C-alpha positions as CSV (number, residue, x, y, z in Angstrom):
1,M,0.1,0.0,0.0
2,E,1.3,3.4,-0.9
3,N,0.8,6.3,1.5
4,L,2.0,9.6,0.2
5,Y,1.7,13.0,1.9
6,M,3.7,16.0,0.6
7,P,1.8,19.2,0.5
8,A,5.0,21.5,-0.2
9,R,4.4,24.0,-3.0
10,V,7.6,24.2,-5.2
11,I,8.2,26.8,-7.7
12,Y,11.4,25.8,-9.8
13,G,13.5,27.6,-12.2
14,K,15.7,30.6,-13.0
15,N,14.3,33.9,-11.2
16,A,11.9,32.0,-9.1
17,V,12.3,34.4,-6.4
18,R,12.4,37.6,-8.4
19,E,9.2,36.5,-10.5
20,N,7.1,35.3,-7.5
21,A,7.1,38.1,-5.0
22,A,3.3,37.9,-5.0
23,V,3.4,34.4,-3.7
24,L,5.3,35.7,-0.7
25,K,2.7,38.4,-0.1
26,E,0.2,35.6,0.2
27,L,2.0,34.5,3.5
28,G,1.8,38.0,5.3
29,G,3.0,41.5,5.6
30,S,6.3,40.8,7.6
31,C,8.8,38.1,8.0
32,L,12.1,37.1,9.6
33,I,14.7,36.1,7.1
34,V,16.7,33.2,8.4
35,T,20.3,32.5,6.9
36,G,23.7,31.4,7.8
37,G,26.8,33.6,7.6
38,S,27.7,34.0,4.1
39,S,25.9,31.6,1.4
40,A,22.8,33.7,1.2
41,K,24.8,36.7,0.3
42,K,27.4,35.1,-2.0
43,S,24.8,33.1,-3.9
44,G,22.8,36.3,-4.6
45,A,19.7,34.8,-3.1
46,L,19.6,37.3,-0.1
47,D,19.5,40.3,-2.5
48,D,16.9,38.7,-4.7
49,V,14.6,37.9,-1.5
50,Q,15.1,41.4,-0.1
51,S,14.2,43.0,-3.5
52,A,11.2,40.8,-3.9
53,L,10.0,41.6,-0.3
54,E,10.4,45.3,-0.7
55,S,8.6,45.1,-4.2
56,V,5.3,44.0,-2.4
57,N,5.8,46.0,0.8
58,I,6.7,43.2,3.1
59,K,8.7,44.3,6.2
60,Y,11.5,42.1,7.2
61,A,14.4,41.6,9.6
62,V,17.5,39.2,9.0
63,F,18.7,36.6,11.5
64,D,22.0,35.4,10.1
65,R,23.4,33.1,12.9
66,I,22.4,29.9,11.7
67,S,25.4,27.4,11.6
68,A,26.0,23.9,10.4
69,N,24.1,21.5,12.5
70,P,22.0,24.2,13.9
71,L,21.6,24.4,17.6
72,L,18.1,24.4,19.2
73,S,19.1,27.3,21.5
74,V,19.8,29.6,18.3
75,C,16.6,28.5,16.8
76,H,14.8,29.3,20.1
77,E,16.4,32.7,20.0
78,A,15.5,33.4,16.5
79,G,11.8,32.5,17.5
80,E,12.0,35.3,20.1
81,E,13.3,37.6,17.4
82,A,10.5,36.7,15.0
83,R,7.9,37.6,17.8
84,K,9.6,41.1,18.4
85,I,9.0,42.2,14.9
86,D,5.6,40.5,14.8
87,A,6.5,38.3,11.8
88,D,3.9,36.6,10.1
89,F,6.2,34.1,8.4
90,I,9.7,32.7,8.4
91,L,11.9,32.8,5.3
92,G,14.8,30.4,5.2
93,I,17.7,31.0,2.8
94,G,20.6,28.7,2.6
95,G,21.5,25.0,2.7
96,G,19.9,22.4,4.7
97,S,20.7,23.8,8.1
98,A,19.1,27.1,7.3
99,L,16.1,25.6,5.8
100,D,15.7,23.1,8.6
101,S,16.1,25.9,11.2
102,A,13.4,28.0,9.6
103,K,10.8,25.2,10.3
104,A,11.8,25.0,14.0
105,I,11.9,28.7,14.4
106,A,8.3,28.9,13.0
107,I,7.3,26.7,15.8
108,F,9.2,28.6,18.5
109,A,7.9,31.9,17.1
110,A,4.3,30.8,17.6
111,N,4.7,29.2,21.0
112,P,6.4,31.6,23.5
113,G,6.3,29.3,26.3
114,L,8.1,26.3,24.5
115,A,11.6,25.5,25.9
116,P,14.1,24.6,23.2
117,A,14.3,20.9,24.0
118,D,10.5,20.7,24.3
119,I,10.1,20.8,20.5
120,Y,11.0,17.3,20.3
121,K,7.9,16.4,22.4
122,R,5.9,17.7,19.3
123,V,3.2,19.2,21.7
124,Y,2.4,22.8,21.7
125,D,-0.5,25.1,21.7
126,N,-0.3,27.1,18.4
127,A,0.2,26.2,14.9
128,P,3.7,27.3,13.5
129,L,4.1,30.4,11.4
130,K,4.0,29.9,7.8
131,V,7.5,29.0,6.2
132,A,9.0,30.0,2.9
133,L,12.3,28.4,1.7
134,V,14.9,29.4,-0.8
135,G,17.6,26.8,-1.2
136,T,21.3,27.7,-2.1
137,T,22.7,24.0,-2.1
138,A,21.6,20.9,-3.8
139,G,21.5,18.3,-1.1
140,T,19.1,17.9,1.7
141,G,15.9,18.3,0.0
142,S,14.3,20.2,2.8
143,E,12.5,22.1,0.4
144,V,10.0,19.3,-0.1
145,T,10.1,17.6,3.2
146,G,8.4,17.7,6.5
147,V,11.7,17.2,8.5
148,S,13.8,19.4,10.5
149,V,17.2,18.1,11.8
150,L,18.4,20.0,14.7
151,T,21.3,19.7,17.3
152,N,20.5,19.3,21.1
153,D,22.8,21.8,23.0
154,E,22.7,19.7,26.2
155,T,23.6,16.3,24.4
156,G,25.4,17.6,21.3
157,R,23.5,15.0,19.3
158,K,21.6,15.6,16.2
159,K,17.8,14.6,16.1
160,S,15.0,15.4,13.8
161,I,11.6,16.4,14.1
162,S,8.8,15.8,11.5
163,G,5.3,16.1,10.7
164,A,2.6,17.9,8.8
165,D,3.5,21.1,10.5
166,C,7.1,21.0,9.3
167,Y,6.4,21.6,5.6
168,A,7.1,24.8,3.9
169,A,4.1,26.9,2.5
170,V,6.2,27.4,-0.4
171,S,9.9,26.8,-1.8
172,L,11.4,28.9,-4.3
173,C,14.0,27.1,-6.1
174,D,16.5,28.7,-8.4
175,Y,19.5,26.4,-9.2
176,T,21.6,29.4,-10.2
177,Y,22.1,30.1,-6.4
178,T,23.9,26.8,-6.2
179,C,26.6,27.9,-8.6
180,S,28.4,29.9,-5.9
181,M,29.2,26.6,-3.9
182,P,32.8,25.7,-3.8
183,Y,34.0,22.3,-4.7
184,D,34.1,20.6,-1.5
185,I,30.6,21.8,-0.5
186,T,29.2,20.9,-3.7
187,V,30.6,17.4,-3.3
188,S,29.3,16.8,0.3
189,T,25.8,18.1,-0.5
190,A,25.7,16.0,-3.6
191,L,26.7,12.9,-1.6
192,D,23.9,13.9,0.8
193,A,21.2,13.8,-2.0
194,F,22.8,10.5,-3.4
195,A,22.4,9.0,0.1
196,H,18.8,10.1,0.3
197,A,18.0,8.7,-3.0
198,V,19.7,5.3,-2.5
199,E,19.0,4.7,1.0
200,G,15.2,5.4,0.5
201,Y,15.2,3.3,-2.6
202,F,16.0,0.2,-0.5
203,T,13.5,0.8,2.3
204,P,10.3,-1.3,2.3
205,K,8.3,1.5,1.6
206,A,9.9,2.3,-1.9
207,T,7.4,1.0,-4.4
208,G,5.5,2.3,-7.2
209,I,5.8,6.2,-7.6
210,I,8.7,6.2,-5.0
211,D,10.7,4.0,-7.2
212,L,10.1,6.2,-10.2
213,W,11.2,9.2,-8.3
214,A,14.5,7.4,-6.9
215,E,15.2,6.0,-10.5
216,K,14.7,9.4,-12.0
217,C,17.3,11.2,-9.7
218,I,19.9,8.4,-8.9
219,P,21.4,8.5,-12.3
220,E,21.4,12.5,-12.5
221,I,23.1,12.8,-9.1
222,Y,25.6,10.0,-9.8
223,N,26.5,11.6,-13.1
224,A,27.3,14.9,-11.4
225,L,29.3,12.9,-8.7
226,C,31.3,11.1,-11.5
227,F,32.2,14.5,-13.1
228,M,33.4,16.0,-9.9
229,Y,35.5,12.6,-9.2
230,E,37.1,12.6,-12.5
231,T,37.6,16.4,-13.0
232,K,38.0,17.6,-9.5
233,T,36.2,20.6,-10.6
234,V,32.6,22.1,-9.9
235,P,29.8,21.4,-12.4
236,D,28.7,23.8,-15.1
237,E,25.3,25.4,-14.9
238,K,23.5,22.7,-16.8
239,L,24.9,20.0,-14.3
240,R,23.9,22.3,-11.5
241,D,20.4,22.5,-12.8
242,S,20.3,18.5,-13.0
243,L,21.9,18.1,-9.5
244,Y,19.4,20.4,-7.9
245,K,16.5,18.8,-9.5
246,G,17.9,15.4,-8.4
247,S,18.1,16.5,-4.7
248,L,14.6,17.5,-4.8
249,Y,13.4,14.1,-6.3
250,A,15.7,12.5,-3.5
251,G,13.9,14.8,-1.0
252,L,10.5,13.4,-2.2
253,V,12.0,9.8,-1.8
254,I,12.9,10.2,1.9
255,N,9.8,12.2,2.8
256,T,8.0,8.9,2.6
257,C,10.7,6.2,3.0
258,G,13.0,7.9,5.4
259,T,16.7,7.1,5.4
260,A,18.7,4.0,6.3
261,F,21.6,3.2,8.8
262,P,24.3,5.5,7.1
263,H,22.4,8.5,8.3
264,P,22.5,7.7,12.1
265,L,25.9,6.2,11.8
266,G,27.0,9.4,10.0
267,Y,25.8,11.6,12.8
268,V,28.5,10.0,14.9
269,L,31.2,11.4,12.5
270,T,29.5,14.7,12.2
271,E,29.3,15.0,16.1
272,N,32.6,13.8,17.3
273,Y,34.9,14.3,14.2
274,G,33.4,17.4,12.5
275,V,32.8,15.4,9.2
276,P,30.4,17.3,6.9
277,H,26.8,15.5,6.8
278,G,26.9,14.4,3.2
279,K,30.5,13.0,3.5
280,A,29.7,11.2,6.8
281,C,26.8,9.6,5.3
282,A,28.8,8.4,2.2
283,A,31.6,7.0,4.7
284,F,29.1,4.1,5.2
285,F,27.9,3.7,1.6
286,K,30.2,0.6,1.0
287,A,28.7,-1.2,4.0
288,F,25.1,-0.3,3.1
289,F,25.5,-1.5,-0.6
290,E,27.1,-4.7,0.4
291,R,24.2,-5.4,2.5
292,A,21.8,-4.4,-0.3
293,Q,23.6,-6.8,-2.7
294,K,22.9,-9.6,-0.1
295,F,19.4,-8.8,1.0
296,A,17.9,-7.0,-2.1
297,P,20.0,-8.3,-5.0
298,V,17.5,-7.4,-7.8
299,K,17.3,-3.7,-6.7
300,A,21.1,-3.6,-6.2
301,E,21.6,-4.8,-9.8
302,K,19.1,-2.2,-10.9
303,L,20.9,0.6,-9.2
304,C,24.1,-0.5,-11.1
305,S,22.2,-0.4,-14.3
306,L,20.9,3.2,-13.4
307,C,24.4,4.4,-12.8
308,G,25.8,2.5,-15.8
309,A,28.6,1.2,-13.7
310,E,29.8,-1.9,-11.7
311,S,29.3,-2.0,-8.1
312,Y,32.9,-1.7,-7.3
313,E,33.1,1.4,-9.4
314,I,30.1,3.1,-7.6
315,I,31.8,2.3,-4.3
316,E,35.2,3.8,-5.5
317,V,33.4,7.0,-6.7
318,I,31.4,7.5,-3.5
319,S,34.1,6.3,-1.2
320,S,36.9,8.6,-2.8
321,L,34.7,11.8,-2.9
322,A,33.8,11.1,0.9
323,D,37.4,11.1,1.6
324,I,37.2,9.8,5.3
325,H,40.4,9.1,7.2
326,I,39.2,8.0,10.5
327,K,39.8,5.0,12.7
328,I,37.4,4.3,15.4
329,S,38.6,1.9,18.2
330,E,36.4,-1.0,19.4
331,E,36.0,1.0,22.7
332,D,34.8,4.0,20.9
333,A,32.5,2.1,18.8
334,E,31.0,0.5,21.7
335,N,30.5,3.9,23.5
336,Y,29.0,5.5,20.3
337,S,26.6,2.4,19.8
338,L,25.1,2.9,23.3
339,R,22.9,5.6,22.0
340,W,21.1,2.8,20.3
341,A,21.0,0.5,23.2
342,E,17.4,1.3,24.4
343,S,15.5,1.1,21.0
344,V,16.7,0.2,17.6
345,P,16.3,3.3,15.2
346,K,13.8,3.0,12.4
347,N,16.6,3.8,10.1
348,F,18.1,0.5,11.2
349,I,15.0,-1.6,10.8
350,S,14.3,-0.1,7.3
351,S,17.9,-1.0,6.0
352,P,18.4,-4.1,3.9
353,G,18.2,-7.0,6.1
354,S,17.6,-4.8,9.0
355,L,20.6,-3.9,11.4
356,T,21.2,-4.5,14.9
357,R,23.2,-2.3,17.3
358,E,25.9,-4.8,17.4
359,E,26.2,-4.7,13.7
360,A,26.2,-1.0,13.8
361,K,29.1,-1.1,16.3
362,E,31.0,-3.4,13.9
363,I,30.6,-1.1,11.0
364,L,31.7,1.9,13.0
365,A,34.8,-0.1,14.1
366,S,35.6,-1.2,10.6
367,L,35.5,2.2,9.0
């Protein structure tokens, strides 16, 4: 049985922001722009957003303190800022961190009594403010998902919230904003998109239309990754367009299917070793695909066909681009795996052949 729910409105193409100011006006007369330190400015997205808002007389303020792996406390503070200016909606500009933050900030802004960590309880009195998103990377697919990944200040661990109230009211997607990304960030975000598409493709929920979406984007993303692997240069504008579309299709896949074990294992590398999220997930692609070949051989063969490559070639491309040089001791692997001692994550259960905590520990130790 297929059960799809994805109400996000997406407007895709060059000048998506400039030509759709009226769409933003539908969300209200004031907003808080949420960004990171530089990508919104370097890409030109911030200038375009500000011009669009001004053209339809929407008042705004800018909160530009969102970092990678956004902290709950910072999102909570931004919610307070949104209330101070009486914002009608939140507008996130940037990569996954800024877009995910915008969703959480919309919740905090509408619920002044909500403590930072209470957002994980998913219980509050007021509906979140509306959210508009403008992406500047091709990776997370946050533009189309009802998911927000946040970092708990107290534990230092990444944890997601999800639900019908975490979808954007509208996402304005202009692939030209991704052209300002340097090589390393382009690689990491593309690896994230590839992980989304592939991990979701091998979950039990991937049937019918989900398979079509995955099979649409996997070769597009892999083609871009091969280009960067072979040339060590950034993609041209045409490939950027293909890669951004691919990341959105991959977002549609995980919106229904979720991810598999490379994501929670990847959190260990991000939290403890500072590895960017996309590369952290890619570090476990080899272990994941070997299990896929064992427990889902038909789909594994289909993935190779989609990529036009043998399995060892795909593993080489992904592993080389991830470029992970970390050795985790048996003791550290055991300590890291304790986070899954009380309950097995759904990401483990939906992986090919499922996955136990003990197996996760072994994969970490064999990195």
